[in-house]
C-alpha positions as CSV (number, residue, x, y, z in Angstrom):
1,M,-67.9,61.7,-156.0
2,I,-70.2,60.1,-153.5
3,P,-71.4,62.7,-150.9
4,F,-70.8,62.2,-147.2
5,L,-73.6,60.9,-145.1
6,P,-74.6,63.4,-142.5
7,S,-73.9,62.6,-138.9
8,D,-77.6,62.0,-138.0
9,C,-77.9,59.4,-140.7
10,L,-74.7,57.7,-139.6
11,R,-75.9,57.7,-136.0
12,E,-79.1,55.9,-137.0
13,I,-77.2,53.3,-139.0
14,F,-74.7,52.7,-136.2
15,K,-77.6,52.4,-133.7
16,H,-79.2,49.7,-135.8
17,M,-75.9,47.9,-136.2
18,Q,-76.2,47.0,-132.5
19,G,-78.0,43.7,-132.0
20,I,-77.9,42.7,-135.7
21,S,-74.8,40.6,-135.4
22,G,-76.2,38.5,-132.5
23,S,-73.2,38.8,-130.3
24,Q,-71.5,41.6,-128.4
25,R,-68.1,40.5,-129.8
26,E,-69.2,40.9,-133.4
27,E,-71.1,44.0,-132.6
28,R,-68.1,45.6,-131.0
29,K,-65.9,44.5,-134.0
30,S,-68.3,46.1,-136.5
31,L,-68.5,49.4,-134.7
32,L,-64.8,49.6,-134.0
33,S,-64.0,49.2,-137.7
34,C,-66.0,52.4,-138.2
35,L,-63.5,54.4,-136.1
36,L,-60.9,54.1,-138.9
37,V,-62.9,55.6,-141.8
38,N,-62.7,59.3,-141.1
39,R,-63.2,61.7,-138.2
40,L,-67.0,62.0,-138.7
41,W,-67.4,58.3,-138.7
42,C,-65.1,58.0,-135.7
43,E,-66.9,60.7,-133.7
44,T,-70.3,59.1,-134.4
45,A,-69.1,55.6,-133.6
46,V,-67.6,56.8,-130.3
47,E,-70.9,58.2,-129.3
48,I,-72.6,54.8,-129.8
49,L,-69.8,52.8,-128.2
50,W,-69.5,55.0,-125.2
51,R,-73.2,54.9,-124.3
52,N,-72.5,51.7,-122.4
53,P,-68.7,51.1,-122.6
54,W,-68.8,48.6,-119.7
55,R,-70.6,45.9,-121.8
56,L,-68.0,45.8,-124.5
57,G,-65.5,43.9,-122.3
58,N,-65.8,40.8,-120.2
59,F,-66.1,42.0,-116.7
60,Y,-63.8,39.4,-115.1
61,T,-61.4,38.2,-117.7
62,D,-60.8,41.1,-120.2
63,D,-58.0,42.9,-118.2
64,N,-56.6,44.7,-121.2
65,Y,-59.9,46.2,-122.1
66,W,-60.4,47.4,-118.5
67,I,-57.0,48.9,-118.3
68,S,-57.5,50.8,-121.6
69,L,-61.0,52.0,-120.5
70,S,-59.9,53.0,-117.0
71,K,-56.9,55.0,-118.4
72,T,-59.2,56.9,-120.8
73,I,-61.7,57.7,-118.1
74,F,-58.8,59.0,-115.9
75,L,-57.6,61.2,-118.7
76,C,-61.0,62.9,-118.8
77,L,-60.7,64.1,-115.2
78,S,-60.2,67.8,-114.8
79,K,-56.9,69.3,-113.7
80,E,-58.4,70.1,-110.3
81,Q,-59.6,66.5,-109.8
82,K,-56.2,65.1,-110.8
83,E,-54.6,67.5,-108.3
84,V,-56.9,66.3,-105.5
85,I,-55.7,62.7,-106.2
86,K,-52.1,63.9,-106.3
87,K,-52.3,65.9,-103.1
88,N,-53.6,62.9,-101.2
89,G,-50.4,61.0,-102.1
90,I,-52.3,58.4,-104.2
91,N,-50.0,56.5,-106.5
92,L,-51.7,55.3,-109.7
93,K,-50.4,52.7,-112.1
94,P,-47.3,54.2,-113.7
95,S,-48.4,53.4,-117.3
96,I,-51.0,56.2,-117.3
97,T,-49.9,59.0,-119.6
98,K,-50.7,62.7,-119.6
99,Q,-52.1,62.9,-123.1
100,Q,-55.4,64.6,-123.7
101,P,-58.4,62.6,-124.9
102,L,-59.6,63.1,-128.5
103,F,-63.2,63.4,-127.6
104,N,-65.4,64.1,-124.5
105,Y,-66.1,60.4,-124.1
106,I,-67.8,60.8,-120.7
107,S,-70.6,62.9,-122.2
108,N,-71.9,59.9,-124.1
109,I,-72.2,57.5,-121.2
110,Q,-75.8,56.6,-120.4
111,C,-75.2,53.7,-118.0
112,L,-73.6,54.1,-114.6
113,S,-73.0,51.2,-112.2
114,N,-71.4,51.3,-108.8
115,E,-69.8,47.9,-109.6
116,H,-68.2,49.3,-112.7
117,I,-66.9,52.4,-111.0
118,V,-65.3,50.2,-108.3
119,K,-63.7,48.1,-111.1
120,V,-62.2,51.2,-112.6
121,V,-60.8,52.3,-109.2
122,K,-59.2,48.9,-108.7
123,T,-57.7,49.0,-112.2
124,L,-56.2,52.4,-111.6
125,T,-54.8,52.1,-108.1
126,N,-51.6,50.4,-107.0
127,E,-52.4,48.2,-104.0
128,N,-48.8,47.2,-103.4
129,N,-47.5,47.9,-99.9
130,L,-50.8,49.5,-98.7
131,T,-52.8,48.5,-95.7
132,I,-56.5,47.7,-96.3
133,V,-57.4,50.8,-94.4
134,L,-55.2,53.1,-96.5
135,W,-56.2,51.5,-99.8
136,N,-59.9,51.9,-98.9
137,Y,-59.2,55.6,-98.1
138,N,-57.5,56.2,-101.4
139,A,-60.2,54.2,-103.3
140,N,-62.9,56.4,-101.7
141,I,-61.3,59.6,-102.9
142,I,-60.9,58.3,-106.5
143,E,-64.4,57.0,-106.5
144,N,-65.9,60.3,-105.4
145,E,-63.9,62.1,-108.1
146,L,-65.2,59.7,-110.7
147,W,-68.8,60.2,-109.7
148,K,-68.2,63.9,-109.8
149,L,-66.8,63.5,-113.3
150,F,-69.9,61.6,-114.5
151,M,-72.4,63.8,-112.9
152,S,-70.9,67.0,-114.4
153,N,-70.3,65.5,-117.9
154,C,-72.9,62.9,-118.7
155,S,-75.7,64.5,-120.6
156,S,-78.4,61.8,-120.3
157,V,-78.1,58.8,-117.9
158,K,-80.6,56.1,-118.7
159,Y,-79.5,53.4,-116.2
160,L,-78.2,53.9,-112.7
161,E,-77.1,51.5,-110.0
162,L,-77.3,53.5,-106.8
163,P,-74.0,54.0,-105.0
164,S,-73.7,53.9,-101.3
165,T,-72.8,57.6,-101.0
166,S,-74.7,60.6,-102.1
167,I,-74.1,61.9,-105.6
168,F,-76.8,64.5,-105.7
169,H,-74.7,67.4,-104.4
170,F,-72.3,67.1,-107.4
171,L,-72.7,69.9,-110.0
172,G,-74.9,68.7,-112.9
173,A,-76.5,65.8,-111.1
174,N,-80.0,67.0,-111.5
175,N,-79.8,67.4,-115.2
176,C,-77.8,64.2,-115.6
177,L,-80.3,62.1,-113.8
178,A,-83.5,63.7,-115.0
179,T,-83.8,61.2,-117.9
180,L,-83.3,58.1,-115.8
181,S,-85.4,55.3,-117.0
182,E,-83.8,52.2,-115.4
183,F,-82.8,52.1,-111.7
184,E,-81.1,49.4,-109.6
185,C,-80.9,49.6,-105.8
186,S,-81.0,47.9,-102.5
187,T,-83.5,48.4,-99.7
188,Y,-80.5,48.7,-97.3
189,S,-79.4,52.0,-98.9
190,S,-80.0,55.2,-97.0
191,S,-83.6,56.4,-97.2
192,K,-82.3,59.9,-97.9
193,L,-80.6,58.8,-101.1
194,F,-84.0,57.7,-102.4
195,L,-85.7,60.9,-101.3
196,D,-83.0,63.0,-103.1
197,L,-83.5,61.0,-106.2
198,A,-87.3,61.4,-106.0
199,Q,-86.9,65.1,-106.4
200,V,-85.4,64.7,-109.8
201,C,-86.6,61.3,-111.2
202,R,-90.2,60.8,-112.0
203,N,-90.0,58.8,-115.2
204,I,-88.3,55.5,-114.1
205,K,-89.8,52.7,-116.2
206,K,-87.8,49.7,-114.9
207,M,-86.7,49.1,-111.3
208,I,-84.5,46.4,-109.9
209,I,-84.4,46.0,-106.1
210,N,-81.6,43.6,-105.1
211,P,-81.7,42.7,-102.3
212,C,-85.2,43.5,-101.3
213,G,-84.9,42.7,-97.7
214,D,-86.7,45.4,-95.7
215,D,-89.1,48.3,-96.0
216,N,-87.5,51.6,-96.8
217,E,-89.6,54.8,-96.6
218,G,-87.4,56.6,-99.1
219,L,-87.7,53.9,-101.7
220,E,-91.4,53.7,-101.0
221,T,-91.7,57.4,-101.8
222,L,-89.6,57.1,-104.9
223,I,-91.8,54.3,-106.2
224,S,-95.0,56.1,-105.4
225,L,-94.0,59.3,-107.3
226,Q,-93.2,57.6,-110.6
227,N,-95.4,58.5,-113.5
228,N,-95.0,55.3,-115.6
229,L,-93.3,52.5,-113.8
230,Q,-93.6,49.4,-116.0
231,Q,-91.2,46.7,-114.9
232,V,-90.0,45.6,-111.4
233,R,-87.6,42.8,-110.4
234,L,-87.4,41.9,-106.7
235,C,-84.6,39.7,-105.4
236,S,-84.9,38.5,-101.8
237,I,-82.7,35.9,-100.2
238,E,-84.3,36.1,-96.7
239,G,-87.9,36.2,-97.9
240,D,-89.0,38.9,-95.4
241,I,-92.3,40.5,-96.5
242,C,-91.9,44.2,-97.3
243,Q,-95.5,45.5,-96.7
244,K,-94.7,49.2,-97.6
245,I,-92.9,48.3,-100.8
246,G,-95.9,46.2,-101.8
247,K,-98.3,49.2,-101.1
248,A,-96.1,51.5,-103.1
249,L,-96.2,49.1,-106.0
250,E,-100.0,49.1,-105.9
251,T,-99.9,52.8,-106.6
252,Q,-98.4,51.9,-110.0
253,S,-101.1,49.3,-110.8
254,K,-102.2,51.2,-113.9
255,S,-98.8,51.2,-115.5
256,L,-97.0,48.1,-114.1
257,T,-96.9,45.4,-116.7
258,S,-94.1,43.2,-115.5
259,I,-93.0,41.8,-112.1
260,I,-90.2,39.2,-111.5
261,F,-89.5,37.5,-108.2
262,E,-86.1,35.9,-107.5
263,F,-85.3,33.6,-104.6
264,S,-88.3,34.5,-102.5
265,I,-91.5,36.3,-102.5
266,C,-90.9,39.6,-100.6
267,I,-94.2,41.5,-101.0
268,P,-97.7,40.4,-100.0
269,V,-99.3,38.1,-102.5
270,S,-102.4,40.3,-102.2
271,T,-100.4,43.0,-104.0
272,L,-100.1,40.8,-107.0
273,C,-103.9,40.4,-107.0
274,N,-104.2,44.2,-107.4
275,L,-101.8,44.5,-110.4
276,T,-104.4,43.7,-113.0
277,E,-102.5,45.2,-115.9
278,L,-99.7,42.7,-115.6
279,K,-98.4,41.2,-118.9
280,T,-95.4,39.3,-117.4
281,L,-95.3,37.4,-114.2
282,N,-92.1,35.5,-113.4
283,I,-91.7,33.6,-110.1
284,F,-88.1,32.2,-109.7
285,V,-88.1,31.1,-106.1
286,K,-86.8,28.3,-104.0
287,D,-88.3,29.3,-100.6
288,I,-90.7,26.6,-99.4
289,D,-92.3,29.2,-97.2
290,S,-93.4,31.4,-100.1
291,D,-97.1,31.2,-99.7
292,L,-98.8,31.8,-103.0
293,E,-102.2,30.4,-102.2
294,E,-103.8,33.8,-102.4
295,L,-103.0,33.8,-106.1
296,I,-106.1,31.6,-106.4
297,C,-108.1,34.9,-106.1
298,A,-106.0,36.8,-108.6
299,T,-107.4,38.0,-112.0
300,L,-104.7,38.9,-114.6
301,P,-106.7,39.3,-117.8
302,K,-103.9,40.8,-119.8
303,L,-101.2,38.3,-118.9
304,E,-98.9,37.4,-121.8
305,S,-96.0,35.5,-120.2
306,L,-96.0,33.3,-117.1
307,E,-92.8,31.7,-115.9
308,I,-92.5,29.6,-112.8
309,L,-89.1,28.2,-111.7
310,N,-88.5,26.0,-108.7
311,S,-91.6,27.2,-107.0
312,A,-91.6,24.2,-104.7
313,Y,-94.7,22.8,-103.0
314,Q,-97.2,25.0,-104.9
315,P,-99.8,22.9,-106.7
316,L,-100.2,23.2,-110.5
317,D,-103.9,23.8,-109.9
318,L,-103.0,27.2,-108.5
319,Y,-101.6,28.3,-111.9
320,T,-104.3,26.6,-113.8
321,S,-106.8,28.8,-112.0
322,L,-104.7,31.8,-112.8
323,I,-104.5,30.9,-116.5
324,Q,-108.3,30.7,-116.6
325,T,-108.6,34.4,-115.6
326,T,-106.7,35.5,-118.7
327,L,-108.4,36.7,-121.8
328,G,-106.5,35.0,-124.6
329,F,-103.3,37.0,-124.5
330,L,-101.0,34.4,-123.0
331,R,-98.2,33.5,-125.4
332,K,-95.6,32.0,-123.0
333,I,-96.0,29.5,-120.2
334,H,-92.8,28.1,-118.7
335,F,-92.5,25.8,-115.7
336,R,-89.5,24.2,-114.0
337,T,-90.8,23.0,-110.7
338,T,-89.9,20.5,-108.0
339,P,-91.6,18.2,-107.4
340,H,-93.5,17.4,-110.6
341,P,-97.3,18.0,-110.7
342,S,-99.5,15.1,-109.9
343,E,-101.2,13.1,-112.7
344,G,-104.6,14.6,-111.7
345,E,-103.3,18.1,-112.2
346,I,-101.9,17.7,-115.7
347,Q,-105.2,17.2,-117.7
348,P,-107.0,20.3,-116.2
349,Y,-103.8,22.3,-116.9
350,I,-103.8,21.3,-120.6
351,Q,-107.5,21.9,-121.0
352,S,-107.1,25.4,-119.5
353,I,-104.5,26.2,-122.2
354,I,-106.8,24.8,-124.9
355,N,-109.8,26.9,-123.7
356,Y,-108.0,30.2,-122.6
357,C,-104.8,30.4,-124.6
358,P,-105.6,30.4,-128.4
359,N,-102.5,32.4,-129.1
360,I,-100.0,30.4,-127.1
361,E,-96.5,30.2,-128.7
362,D,-94.2,28.9,-126.1
363,I,-95.3,26.2,-123.6
364,T,-94.1,23.7,-121.0
365,L,-96.1,20.4,-120.8
366,W,-95.8,17.2,-118.7
367,Y,-96.7,14.0,-120.3
368,I,-98.3,10.8,-119.1
369,E,-99.8,8.3,-121.5
370,E,-103.3,9.0,-120.1
371,I,-103.3,12.6,-121.5
372,Y,-102.4,11.6,-125.1
373,D,-105.9,12.7,-126.4
374,D,-105.5,16.1,-124.6
375,L,-102.2,16.7,-126.2
376,E,-103.7,15.9,-129.6
377,Q,-106.5,18.3,-128.9
378,L,-104.0,21.0,-127.9
379,L,-101.9,20.7,-131.1
380,S,-105.2,20.9,-133.1
381,S,-106.5,23.9,-131.3
382,C,-103.4,26.1,-130.7
383,K,-102.1,27.0,-134.2
384,S,-99.5,29.5,-133.1
385,I,-97.2,27.1,-131.1
386,K,-93.5,27.7,-131.9
387,Y,-91.7,26.2,-128.9
388,I,-92.7,23.1,-126.9
389,S,-91.0,21.6,-123.9
390,L,-92.5,18.2,-123.2
391,E,-91.3,16.3,-120.1
392,A,-92.4,12.7,-119.7
393,L,-93.2,11.5,-116.2
394,S,-93.0,8.0,-114.7
395,T,-92.9,6.4,-111.3
396,F,-89.1,6.6,-111.6
397,S,-89.1,10.3,-111.9
398,N,-88.2,11.1,-108.3
399,L,-85.9,8.2,-107.5
400,E,-82.8,10.3,-107.7
401,E,-84.1,12.5,-104.8
402,T,-83.6,9.6,-102.4
403,W,-79.9,9.3,-103.3
404,W,-78.9,12.8,-102.3
405,G,-77.4,12.7,-98.8
406,D,-77.8,8.9,-98.5
407,D,-74.6,7.5,-96.9
408,D,-75.4,3.8,-97.5
409,D,-72.5,2.4,-99.5
410,N,-74.6,-0.6,-100.6
411,D,-77.0,1.4,-102.7
412,D,-75.1,1.3,-106.0
413,D,-76.5,-2.1,-106.9
414,D,-80.0,-1.0,-106.1
415,N,-79.6,2.2,-108.1
416,Q,-78.3,0.3,-111.1
417,E,-81.4,-2.0,-110.9
418,N,-83.6,1.2,-110.8
419,I,-81.8,2.5,-113.9
420,D,-82.6,-0.7,-115.8
421,L,-86.2,-0.5,-114.5
422,D,-86.5,3.0,-115.8
423,W,-86.7,1.8,-119.5
424,T,-89.9,-0.2,-118.8
425,L,-91.6,2.6,-116.8
426,A,-90.7,5.3,-119.3
427,C,-93.3,6.8,-121.7
428,D,-93.2,5.5,-125.2
429,A,-92.2,8.4,-127.5
430,A,-93.2,6.7,-130.8
431,P,-96.9,7.8,-130.6
432,I,-95.7,11.3,-129.8
433,F,-93.4,11.3,-132.9
434,D,-96.4,10.2,-135.0
435,L,-98.6,12.9,-133.4
436,F,-96.2,15.7,-134.3
437,I,-96.0,14.4,-137.9
438,E,-99.8,14.1,-138.2
439,K,-100.8,17.4,-136.6
440,F,-97.6,19.3,-137.7
441,P,-97.9,22.7,-135.9
442,R,-96.9,24.8,-138.9
443,N,-95.1,27.4,-136.8
444,L,-93.1,24.9,-134.7
445,V,-89.4,25.7,-134.6
446,Q,-88.2,24.0,-131.4
447,L,-89.1,20.8,-129.6
448,N,-87.5,19.8,-126.3
449,L,-88.1,16.3,-125.1
450,S,-87.0,15.6,-121.5
451,G,-87.6,13.2,-118.7
452,S,-88.6,9.5,-118.8
453,W,-89.0,8.8,-122.6
454,R,-88.1,5.7,-124.3
455,F,-87.5,5.3,-128.1
456,N,-85.1,3.4,-130.2
457,A,-82.8,4.7,-132.9
458,L,-85.1,3.5,-135.7
459,E,-88.1,5.4,-134.3
460,L,-86.0,8.5,-134.0
461,E,-84.8,8.1,-137.6
462,T,-88.3,7.5,-138.9
463,F,-89.6,10.7,-137.2
464,L,-86.8,12.8,-138.7
465,K,-87.3,11.3,-142.2
466,L,-91.0,12.2,-142.1
467,W,-90.1,15.7,-140.8
468,K,-87.7,16.4,-143.6
469,G,-89.0,19.1,-146.0
470,R,-90.8,21.0,-143.2
471,N,-89.6,23.9,-141.0
472,P,-86.0,23.1,-139.8
473,L,-86.5,21.9,-136.2
474,F,-84.4,22.9,-133.3
475,L,-84.5,19.5,-131.5
476,R,-83.2,19.1,-128.0
477,L,-83.2,15.7,-126.3
478,M,-82.7,15.5,-122.5
479,C,-84.1,12.0,-121.8
480,D,-83.3,9.8,-118.8
481,F,-81.3,7.2,-120.7
482,D,-77.8,7.2,-122.1
483,M,-78.0,7.5,-125.9
484,G,-75.3,5.7,-127.8
485,D,-73.4,6.5,-131.0
486,E,-76.2,5.2,-133.1
487,Y,-78.6,7.9,-131.9
488,F,-75.9,10.6,-132.3
489,N,-75.0,9.6,-135.8
490,I,-78.6,9.8,-136.9
491,L,-79.0,13.2,-135.4
492,N,-75.8,14.5,-136.9
493,D,-76.9,13.2,-140.3
494,F,-80.2,15.1,-140.2
495,Q,-78.5,18.2,-138.9
496,S,-76.2,18.0,-142.0
497,N,-79.2,17.9,-144.4
498,G,-81.0,20.7,-142.7
499,T,-83.9,18.8,-141.1
500,I,-82.9,19.8,-137.7
501,K,-80.8,22.9,-136.6
502,V,-79.0,21.5,-133.6
503,S,-78.4,17.8,-132.8
504,P,-76.5,16.0,-130.1
505,S,-72.8,15.7,-131.0
506,S,-71.6,12.2,-131.7
507,D,-68.3,12.6,-129.8
508,R,-69.9,13.4,-126.5
509,N,-71.7,11.2,-124.0
510,Y,-75.1,12.4,-122.9
511,T,-75.4,13.2,-119.2
512,C,-78.6,11.7,-117.8
513,K,-80.4,12.8,-114.6
514,V,-79.3,9.6,-112.9
515,C,-75.6,10.3,-113.6
516,V,-75.9,13.9,-112.5
517,A,-77.6,12.9,-109.2
518,R,-75.0,10.3,-108.4
519,S,-72.1,12.6,-109.4
520,I,-73.3,15.4,-107.1
521,K,-73.5,12.9,-104.2
522,F,-69.9,11.8,-105.1
523,V,-68.4,15.2,-105.1
524,A,-70.3,16.2,-102.0
525,D,-68.7,13.3,-100.2
526,E,-65.3,14.1,-101.6
527,A,-65.6,17.8,-100.6
528,R,-66.4,16.9,-97.0
529,V,-63.2,15.0,-96.6
530,G,-61.2,17.6,-98.5
531,S,-60.3,15.4,-101.5
532,D,-57.7,16.8,-103.9
533,D,-59.8,15.1,-106.7
534,L,-62.0,18.2,-106.7
535,K,-59.3,20.0,-108.7
536,D,-59.6,17.7,-111.7
537,Y,-63.1,18.8,-112.6
538,E,-63.0,17.4,-116.2
539,N,-62.8,13.8,-114.9
540,F,-65.9,13.7,-112.7
541,P,-68.6,11.1,-113.6
542,G,-71.0,12.6,-116.0
543,N,-68.5,15.3,-117.0
544,L,-69.4,17.2,-113.8
545,A,-67.2,20.1,-112.7
546,T,-67.2,21.1,-109.1
547,I,-65.9,23.9,-106.8
548,L,-65.8,24.2,-103.1
549,A,-67.1,27.5,-102.0
550,R,-67.0,29.4,-98.7
551,D,-68.7,28.0,-95.6
552,R,-67.7,24.5,-96.7
553,E,-70.5,24.4,-99.2
554,V,-70.5,22.5,-102.5
555,V,-71.5,24.1,-105.7
556,A,-71.7,21.8,-108.7
557,V,-71.3,22.9,-112.2
558,S,-72.7,20.5,-114.8
559,L,-71.7,20.6,-118.5
560,K,-74.5,18.8,-120.4
561,P,-72.9,18.2,-123.8
562,Y,-75.9,16.9,-125.7
563,T,-75.6,19.4,-128.5
564,N,-72.8,21.2,-130.4
565,E,-73.4,23.9,-127.8
566,C,-73.5,23.1,-124.1
567,V,-75.8,23.9,-121.3
568,V,-74.1,24.9,-118.1
569,Q,-76.1,24.4,-114.9
570,I,-75.1,25.3,-111.4
571,T,-76.8,23.8,-108.4
572,K,-76.6,24.2,-104.7
573,N,-78.1,22.1,-102.0
574,G,-79.4,19.7,-104.7
575,I,-81.7,22.3,-106.4
576,W,-81.2,23.5,-110.0
577,H,-81.8,27.1,-110.7
578,K,-81.7,29.6,-113.6
579,D,-80.2,33.1,-113.8
580,N,-77.8,35.1,-115.8
581,I,-75.6,36.5,-113.1
582,I,-73.4,33.6,-112.1
583,K,-70.1,35.3,-112.0
584,G,-71.2,37.9,-109.6
585,Y,-72.7,35.3,-107.3
586,V,-69.7,33.1,-107.4
587,K,-67.8,35.8,-105.7
588,S,-70.4,36.3,-102.9
589,I,-71.5,32.9,-101.8
590,S,-73.2,32.8,-98.4
591,K,-74.7,30.0,-96.5
592,D,-78.2,30.5,-97.7
593,A,-77.6,32.1,-101.1
594,P,-77.9,29.7,-104.1
595,I,-75.7,30.0,-107.1
596,D,-78.0,30.0,-110.1
597,I,-77.6,29.5,-113.9
598,S,-78.8,27.6,-116.9
599,E,-77.6,29.2,-120.0
600,V,-76.4,28.1,-123.4
601,W,-72.8,29.0,-124.4
602,K,-70.5,28.1,-127.1
603,M,-68.0,25.5,-126.0
604,E,-65.1,27.9,-125.6
605,E,-67.1,30.3,-123.6
606,A,-68.1,27.5,-121.2
607,K,-64.5,26.5,-120.8
608,S,-63.7,30.2,-120.0
609,L,-66.5,30.2,-117.4
610,F,-65.1,27.1,-115.8
611,D,-61.7,28.7,-115.6
612,V,-63.1,31.7,-113.8
613,V,-65.1,29.5,-111.4
614,M,-62.2,27.2,-110.6
615,K,-59.9,30.2,-109.8
């Protein structure tokens, strides 16, 4: 008879099952199957599943999961807590039973979010025939009882999103929060909440401040008292500079290795110059007032990852100088900026990578034909390159910017003439195909070609034939011309024989930049007059889906079906952004807050996303 595995062995096995499947859905299915083996397996799997039960269901669409989860949490309340709810005359959903839970599920929870608690409250309560005032009163009572439950039962909370009310007076809060390592908050929370937390939590490693809109003395104290703060993400819509928050971060200069800015820079740039241990610097901003010129004086010798997204009006020379202060550790350099760098900035940028980034693996480059020799030198010098995004520039590159907001109805003929002209001004891709065959970066696994390229189907086929037999290549083509079936058939053939991993699908039309720009202008005009056509989002030019948000603002959702997967992008005010929190933002659109995303989903997941957005 095969002996039983002890619980500690099972626990390690189940822990390593997380992340192996590649998707939360498969991971959940694998662990759920373990519940049915025997009680020991069930108890061990429950421990793993309940560490972060919120992530197992889709927050917005998986109602059945949330009903089941909320019922289970309610059953874990003590008799006294249930009595408090009953005495206040709060009517819960009638389907909740009085059965006792099999395990102390709550003790395993390691992630607590105010957003998730509110979701549980809304799932449990019956809003029918209640005024807003009365419902809010009832919800506040249940919310307090839930936080009391978590503070008294959770043995080791790793992640906390700070609620708006104090939780530190609840029994067990000090022990529960002593192990906190990831913390999310807003600068608008009460200073006392941060001071209370500072008495207990000294080992926070990751901090997310969203929004970071004002100085907060309590938060400043909490930051300063940490022993090993390593990662900080700052999200600021307004872009107000928080001097004290910046000073507090400087106290963590010996341990802080990652800082991410979203929307606007909200601390003095001089603070960045003092964070010399940084390994990751991400600047995802749209604010044209974000003055980064002081970065010219920064020295970040240990930098490993640099990502700049829509950092408008900042010269590439600024980041070239920053790259030149590194000591060879840089492995990732990503740019998505508007406008594009000037021709005179591209060559020094590439040369700085050649001279200072011998271990570069992931890189964004711009191409003009004058820098062919520099690109050849880079491919010869940097042997570790795995991912290359190469955008071709031409004098046509910025034409679409003039269309946005232009009310001249006679422009269509001129625009069509510009589209035809684009082919003659585009960069010839044939020498680039030859260069990649000749130099063949041995570690290359992904090549993204975007912008003003020109190549015919025969040139593409020749490149793929010569590539056959090497590493399967993830090839993504996002060029400014409409590829026909001949291109797609070639790519699908080479995907079938394993030369490339992902190719454009032959039954979809490629959405070029020109089409997207014209479509956005079209839907903006339609939205202003209240056209009913906005409802039929699948029939827009360029397969562009659109919603009309609050404040009469247009948010455009573009499905770019150039592969068997699809890239969903959301833009506002004509600027494309990237983020992973679209669904939360869709619900809270304000006049100056952009909706951001650029993620890859399977087709059915993109359709689900559209359904959520359109509702």
